[in-house]
C-alpha positions in Angstrom: 87.7 148.2 208.1 89.8 145.9 205.8 92.8 147.4 204.1 91.9 148.9 200.8 92.8 146.9 197.7 94.1 148.5 194.5 92.0 149.0 191.4 89.4 146.3 191.7 85.7 146.5 190.7 83.2 144.6 192.7 80.7 144.2 189.8 78.4 141.2 189.6 78.5 139.8 186.1 75.4 137.7 186.8 73.4 140.9 187.3 72.4 143.3 184.6 74.2 146.6 184.0 72.4 149.9 184.0 73.2 153.4 182.6 71.1 156.5 183.4 71.5 159.8 181.6 70.0 162.7 183.5 69.7 164.9 180.4 68.5 168.5 180.2 65.4 167.4 178.3 64.8 163.8 179.2 66.1 161.1 181.5 67.1 157.9 179.7 67.7 154.5 181.4 69.1 151.4 179.6 69.5 148.0 181.4 71.4 145.2 179.7 73.2 141.9 180.3 76.8 141.5 179.2 77.3 138.4 177.1 80.9 139.2 176.2 80.6 139.8 172.5 77.3 141.6 172.7 74.9 143.4 175.0 71.4 142.0 175.6 69.2 145.0 176.3 66.4 144.0 178.6 64.9 147.4 179.5 64.8 150.9 178.2 62.9 153.8 179.8 62.6 157.5 178.8 60.8 160.3 180.6 60.6 163.9 179.5 61.6 166.0 182.4 62.9 169.2 180.8 65.3 170.0 183.6 66.8 172.9 181.6 63.3 174.5 181.7 63.8 174.9 185.4 66.9 177.0 185.3 66.1 180.4 186.7 67.9 183.7 186.0 70.3 183.1 188.8 71.0 179.5 187.6 69.1 177.8 190.4 66.7 175.0 189.8 63.0 175.8 190.1 61.3 173.7 192.9 58.5 172.6 190.5 61.0 171.1 188.1 63.1 169.6 190.8 59.9 167.9 192.2 59.1 166.6 188.7 62.6 165.2 188.2 62.8 163.5 191.6 59.4 161.9 191.0 60.8 160.4 187.9 64.0 159.2 189.6 61.9 157.5 192.4 60.2 155.5 189.7 63.6 154.7 188.0 65.0 153.8 191.4 62.6 150.9 191.6 64.5 149.4 188.7 68.1 150.0 189.7 68.2 150.3 193.5 68.9 146.6 194.0 71.7 146.4 191.5 75.3 146.4 192.8 76.9 149.9 192.7 79.6 148.8 190.3 76.9 147.7 187.8 75.4 151.2 187.6 76.4 154.6 186.3 74.3 157.7 186.5 75.5 161.0 185.0 74.2 164.5 184.9 74.9 166.8 182.0 74.6 170.4 180.9 71.8 171.7 183.2 73.4 170.1 186.3 76.8 171.5 185.2 75.3 175.0 185.2 72.9 174.9 188.2 74.5 176.6 191.2 72.4 174.4 193.5 73.0 171.2 191.6 74.5 169.4 194.7 71.2 169.7 196.5 69.5 168.0 193.6 72.3 165.3 193.4 71.9 164.5 197.1 68.1 164.0 196.6 68.7 162.1 193.4 71.1 159.7 195.1 68.6 159.0 197.8 65.9 158.3 195.2 68.1 156.0 193.1 70.3 154.4 195.8 73.3 155.0 193.5 75.9 157.7 193.1 75.4 160.5 190.5 78.3 162.0 188.6 78.5 165.3 186.8 80.5 165.0 183.6 82.0 167.8 181.5 80.9 168.7 178.0 83.8 167.0 176.2 83.4 163.9 178.3 79.7 163.9 177.4 80.8 164.2 173.7 83.2 161.2 174.1 80.5 159.0 175.6 78.0 160.0 172.9 80.5 159.1 170.2 81.2 155.7 171.9 77.4 155.0 172.1 76.9 155.9 168.4 79.9 153.9 167.2 78.8 150.8 169.0 75.3 151.1 167.5 76.5 151.1 163.9 77.8 148.4 161.6 81.6 148.1 161.7 83.3 150.2 159.1 84.9 148.4 156.2 87.3 151.4 155.7 89.1 152.0 159.0 90.1 155.4 157.8 86.5 156.7 157.3 85.8 159.7 159.4 82.5 160.2 161.1 80.9 163.4 162.2 78.5 162.7 165.1 76.1 165.4 166.2 73.9 165.3 169.4 71.5 168.1 170.2 70.4 167.8 173.8 68.2 169.9 175.9 70.9 172.4 177.0 74.0 171.6 175.0 75.0 170.4 171.5 77.9 168.0 171.0 79.9 167.6 167.8 82.5 164.9 167.4 84.9 163.8 164.7 86.3 160.3 164.9 87.3 157.0 163.3 85.9 153.6 164.3 85.5 153.8 168.1 88.1 156.6 168.7 87.0 160.3 168.8 89.6 162.8 167.7 87.9 166.2 168.0 85.1 166.9 170.5 83.2 170.1 171.2 80.3 170.9 173.5 78.4 174.1 172.7 76.0 176.0 175.1 72.8 175.6 173.1 70.1 173.0 173.2 66.5 172.4 172.1 65.0 173.3 175.4 67.0 176.5 176.0 66.6 177.6 172.4 62.9 177.0 172.3 62.4 178.7 175.7 64.3 181.8 174.4 62.7 182.2 171.0 59.4 180.2 171.0 58.2 180.5 174.6 54.7 181.6 173.7 54.4 178.9 171.1 54.1 181.1 168.1 56.0 179.8 165.0 57.1 182.8 162.9 59.8 183.0 160.2 61.5 185.9 161.9 61.8 183.8 165.1 63.4 180.9 163.2 65.8 183.3 161.5 66.9 184.8 164.8 67.2 181.5 166.5 69.3 180.1 163.6 71.5 183.2 163.7 72.2 182.8 167.4 73.1 179.1 166.8 75.4 180.1 164.0 77.2 182.5 166.3 77.8 179.6 168.7 79.2 177.5 165.8 81.6 180.2 164.6 84.3 179.1 167.1 84.5 175.6 165.7 83.3 176.0 162.1 86.7 176.5 160.5 88.5 173.6 162.2 85.7 171.1 161.5 85.4 172.0 157.9 89.2 171.8 157.6 89.3 168.3 159.1 86.4 167.0 157.0 84.5 163.8 157.4 83.0 161.0 155.2 79.6 160.5 156.9 77.5 162.6 159.2 75.4 160.9 161.9 72.8 162.4 164.2 72.0 161.1 167.7 69.5 162.1 170.4 65.7 162.6 170.3 66.0 166.0 168.6 67.7 164.8 165.5 65.6 161.6 165.4 62.4 163.8 165.6 63.7 166.1 162.9 64.5 163.1 160.7 61.1 161.5 161.2 59.3 164.8 160.5 61.2 165.3 157.3 60.4 161.8 156.2 56.7 162.3 156.9 56.6 165.5 155.0 58.8 164.7 152.0 59.1 160.9 151.9 62.9 161.3 151.9 65.2 159.7 154.4 68.1 161.6 155.9 68.4 165.2 157.2 69.2 167.5 154.2 69.1 171.2 153.7 66.0 170.9 151.5 64.3 168.7 154.0 65.0 171.2 156.8 63.7 174.1 154.8 60.5 172.1 154.0 60.0 171.3 157.7 60.6 175.0 158.7 58.1 176.2 156.1 55.5 173.7 157.4 55.9 174.8 161.0 55.6 178.5 160.1 52.4 177.7 158.1 51.2 175.8 161.1 51.6 178.9 163.2 51.7 177.6 166.7 53.3 174.7 168.6 49.9 173.5 169.8 48.8 173.1 166.2 51.7 170.9 164.9 49.9 168.2 163.0 52.7 165.8 162.3 52.1 162.2 163.4 55.8 161.7 164.0 55.9 164.5 166.6 54.3 163.7 169.9 53.0 166.2 172.4 56.1 166.0 174.5 58.5 166.7 171.6 56.5 169.5 170.0 57.4 172.3 172.5 61.1 171.8 171.9 61.1 171.0 168.2 61.4 174.6 166.9 64.6 175.2 168.9 66.0 171.9 167.9 65.2 172.5 164.2 66.9 176.0 164.3 70.1 174.4 165.8 70.0 171.6 163.2 69.6 174.1 160.3 72.5 176.2 161.7 74.8 173.1 161.9 74.0 171.9 158.4 74.6 175.4 157.1 77.7 176.2 159.0 79.5 172.9 158.4 78.2 172.3 154.9 76.4 169.0 155.7 74.8 167.5 152.6 73.0 164.7 154.3 72.9 163.3 157.8 71.7 159.8 158.9 70.5 159.1 162.4 71.5 156.5 165.1 69.6 155.1 168.0 72.9 155.0 170.0 73.7 158.0 172.3 75.0 158.9 175.7 73.3 156.2 177.7 74.7 153.4 175.3 78.2 155.1 175.6 77.9 155.1 179.4 77.1 151.4 179.3 80.0 150.5 177.1 82.4 152.7 179.2 81.2 151.0 182.4 81.8 147.5 180.9 85.3 148.7 179.8 86.0 149.5 183.5 84.7 146.1 184.6 86.8 144.3 182.0 90.0 146.3 182.8 89.8 148.6 179.8 89.3 151.7 181.9 89.7 154.8 179.7 90.9 156.7 182.8 94.1 154.5 182.8 94.7 155.5 179.2 94.2 159.2 180.1 96.7 159.0 182.9 99.3 157.2 180.7 98.8 159.8 178.0 99.3 162.6 180.5 102.6 161.0 181.7 103.9 160.9 178.1 102.6 164.4 177.2 104.3 166.1 180.2 107.4 164.0 180.2 106.9 162.4 183.6 109.8 160.4 184.9 107.9 157.1 184.6 110.2 154.9 186.7 110.2 157.4 189.6 106.4 157.9 189.4 105.8 154.1 189.5 108.1 153.7 192.5 106.2 156.4 194.4 102.9 154.7 193.3 104.1 151.3 194.5 105.2 152.7 197.9 102.0 154.6 198.5 100.0 151.5 197.7 102.0 149.6 200.3 101.5 152.3 202.9 97.8 152.3 202.1 97.6 148.6 202.8 98.9 149.2 206.3 96.5 151.9 207.4 92.9 151.6 208.3 90.3 154.3 208.9 86.7 155.0 207.9 87.4 156.3 204.5 84.1 157.2 202.9 83.1 155.0 200.0 84.2 156.4 196.6 85.7 159.8 197.0 84.6 160.7 193.5 81.0 160.7 194.4 80.5 162.7 197.6 79.2 166.1 198.4 81.2 169.3 197.9 81.8 171.9 200.4 81.9 175.7 199.8 85.3 175.4 198.2 84.2 172.8 195.7 86.1 170.0 197.4 84.4 166.6 197.3 83.2 165.5 200.8 83.3 161.9 201.9 79.7 161.1 202.7 77.1 160.1 200.1 73.7 158.7 200.2 74.9 155.3 201.4 76.9 156.7 204.3 79.9 154.5 203.7 82.0 154.1 200.7 84.3 151.5 199.2 88.1 151.6 199.2 89.0 150.8 195.6 88.1 154.3 194.3 90.3 155.9 196.9 93.2 153.5 196.0 92.8 154.3 192.3 92.8 158.0 193.0 95.9 157.7 195.2 97.7 155.7 192.5 96.8 158.2 189.8 98.0 161.0 192.0 101.3 159.3 192.5 101.8 158.7 188.8 101.0 162.3 188.0 102.4 164.2 190.9 105.3 165.7 188.9 103.5 166.7 185.7 103.8 170.3 186.7 107.6 170.1 186.3 107.1 170.3 182.5 106.1 173.9 183.0 108.5 174.9 185.8 110.2 173.4 188.8 109.2 176.3 191.0 105.7 175.7 192.4 105.4 172.6 190.2 102.8 171.1 192.5 100.5 174.1 191.9 101.1 173.9 188.1 100.2 170.2 188.2 97.1 170.8 190.2 96.0 173.6 187.9 96.5 171.5 184.8 94.5 168.6 186.2 91.7 170.8 187.4 91.3 172.6 184.0 92.1 170.0 181.3 89.7 167.6 179.6 90.4 164.2 181.1 88.6 161.5 179.2 86.8 159.1 181.6 86.9 161.3 184.6 83.9 163.0 186.2 84.3 166.5 187.4 84.5 165.6 191.1 87.1 162.8 190.3 89.1 165.3 188.3 89.0 167.9 191.1 90.1 165.4 193.8 93.0 164.3 191.6 94.1 167.9 191.1 93.9 168.5 194.9 96.0 165.4 195.6 98.7 166.5 193.2 98.6 170.1 194.5 98.9 169.0 198.1 101.7 166.5 197.8 104.4 169.1 198.9 104.9 172.4 200.5 102.2 174.3 202.4 99.0 172.3 203.1 95.8 174.2 202.0 93.8 172.9 205.0 91.1 175.5 204.6 90.3 174.2 201.0 90.1 170.7 202.3 87.8 171.2 205.2 84.9 168.7 205.2 86.9 166.1 203.3 88.9 164.2 205.9 89.5 161.2 203.5 91.1 163.4 200.9 93.3 164.9 203.5 94.3 161.4 204.6 95.2 160.5 201.0 97.2 163.7 200.6 99.2 162.8 203.7 100.0 159.3 202.4 101.1 160.7 199.1 103.3 163.3 200.8 104.9 160.5 202.8 105.6 158.4 199.8 107.1 161.4 197.9 109.4 162.2 200.8 110.6 158.5 201.0 111.6 158.7 197.4 113.2 162.2 197.5 116.6 160.7 196.7 115.1 159.2 193.5 117.1 156.1 194.1 116.3 152.9 192.2 117.2 150.8 195.2 114.3 149.3 197.2 113.3 151.1 200.4 114.4 149.4 203.7 
């Protein structure tokens, strides 16, 4: 195997780029060409899967729902399988975050698609949603204008405050149109008491963020996702008014209660796939508008999948948000930058001199019983650049725990990295980075790294580089 190179992306700019969002309600695919100043979308595909509907009481995925989802992915795989791996991003969201057997599903999904599947955290999902919405709107004339972006998915709801393309406050709440509808409208009956109860439950979820969002304030409110688009279109059909308003929401709720049952919803704007999850989505929307005092909300076609695409292109064009995240952490935790960079340079040189069968992309393998990411994935062999990036980031951040205490600082650093929100990082990437920092000194937790020989190897290389620079000298190594 050739020596691993540092921080390169083997994307093919002549090929299209694809982003696939494995949502709790629907799977969304977007395929586009990058023309520098604009994206040319050549394909969009959406299938309603309702993955969240398959979560059982013990948080495992029901076989029937898994079969439905994999059948969809096999169809989508026909579109993306032949694209270069660096041209494709596939992410799972709330339901796959919650499912205790999500790794089994991911393994099968990777086989169906021919590409790696990442699980992202709630706030990372919120960041990508904001990115997608921002790129879908006209540029703001006033750069100080604050946007509130709301996305109600199948299993979670994201709320983001930001300016231009930069989110400043992000939250992900554990409520969505599928889960809320399943809890309060499972038999299809649409009664006022059920809407009231569902709205109250949603208000309780919002209590933890209500005060800070109201205090920050915003200039415009924008809704993303199928739920809010459906609510908007239903209000428009009923009232003739554009925008989601308190009056419009009350009118829609009254209409649904008068309808009496999900099967009898007679709105042309609501298709048969959307109808079963509309009541839960409406209850959440009403709670948000009430809790935050939203007078009117417009809607956007941009959402998570568009954000994924723009984030992917940022990595290709050397604007990787993960690099910004690492630099921000170094500043925040007062890392000795010169020393960290010397360690990073040395470990990169060591890496160039070693050769073994590192599995492709440490961030995308399987996890063992301890949650450590294994090396193998559906392709059987993985590329070196991801390992090189992980190693460099580990070198740059290996001393962040010193800002807490010198004693056991490697453990402090590992804990921080495992539990913080790290924009741009998937959960497996984040966990591997935390293990790398934790394992750079003192006792080696070999039991926790069983099944991940590549990560063990990277830990050994970082330990060696740290030892070589123990004197913290600025002089070059012999």
